[in-house]
Structure formats: C-alpha cells, structure tokens
C-alpha positions, 0 to 999 in steps of 0.5 A: 652429947652422950656421956661416953663422947663427953668423957672421951673429949675430956680425956683427949683435951686432958691428954693434949694439955699434958702432952703440950708440956713435953719438951721437944728437940731444938734446931741445930744452931747455924755458924752465926748462932741463929737457930737453923731448920734441922732438928735431930729426930731423937728422944735423947735428953727428952722426958716422956709422958706415960699414961694408961688406956683411960687417959688415951680414951681407948676401949681395952679388949685384952691385957693391960696396955701402958703407953709412953710418948716423947714429942720430938718436934711440933709446930704448925699442926704437925707433931712428931716423936716416939710412942710405945706400948706394952702388950694388949689390944684396944679399939681406937679411932682417929678424928676426921682431921688426924693423919698419921705416918708411923714406922715401927722401930721395935716390936710387933703389932697387928692393926685391923681396920673395921671391916678389914683384914688384920695387918701385921707390922714389924720392926722397920715397916711403915704405914699411914692412918688416914683421918677417920680410921677406926679399928683395933691395935694389938701389941704382940711384942712391946712396940715402939714407933716413930710418928708424924701426925698432921692436923688436916682440914676435912 
C-alpha cells in the first residue's frame, strides 16, 4: 500500500470517527410518548464539526478551503445533514460504495468530473454523485449543501 493511500485511509477513518460523535436530531414523539419516525431536517440545536483539507483527505488546487459538517440523521448506512465550505478548489474522489444526493442551500460551486465538462450549481439546484466519482470541486461563493449519503454494495 502506498504512503499516500495509507494516509488517506487513516484520515478517512479519523474523520469518520470524529463525525460519529456529532449529535443528530431525534424523531418527533408520538402522542403516547414513543419515538416516531419523523425527523426534522434542521441544524438547529446541533453542533457541527469543522475541519480542513488535510483531515478531509483532498488535494487543494486553489485557495485554503475550510469545511464544516452537521449530521442531522444517520442509520443503517444512510447519513444526512449539512456541509459547507469556504472558497477554494480541490480534487476529490468518492469510494466505490459512496452514493450522494446534494442540494445547494446557499452559494455557488463548480464540479468537474475527470474527463467531463464543468457543471455550475447554485442555490436551489441539486445533483447526485455516483460511486467512484472523481474530479474537482470549486467553491466560487461560500457554499452550504444538504446531503444524503448512502453506503451501497458495489
């Protein structure tokens, strides 16, 4: 295993462990007091986790982006929440089991798949990143997104 791959795997494990400690919203209680199945999708009352490119395991191409994530809900291989970033551009790749739906809540970003054309996403627009995606993410205006990540079997 190369040192680079080993470092990325270590950082990913460290990040996953750190994020596991982030709180999440609780389901609304039913009339009889038992937990329901409806979870409000809001960051209100939750603490986020801030981190830099080294912990994210990305190669920065421009700027000095800083990231923050707030986990709203997680269970059975599905995680959802909010992610935000300051300006910058970096290379990233999804694992072979990482499927992600994103909706830009605020800001402007340009995502370019390796071998593809740049795609600009602004407030209110959505996209899906399939397993194995590889390319660049450029934050033109500080960006906040809602995300749902599913861990799928390749």
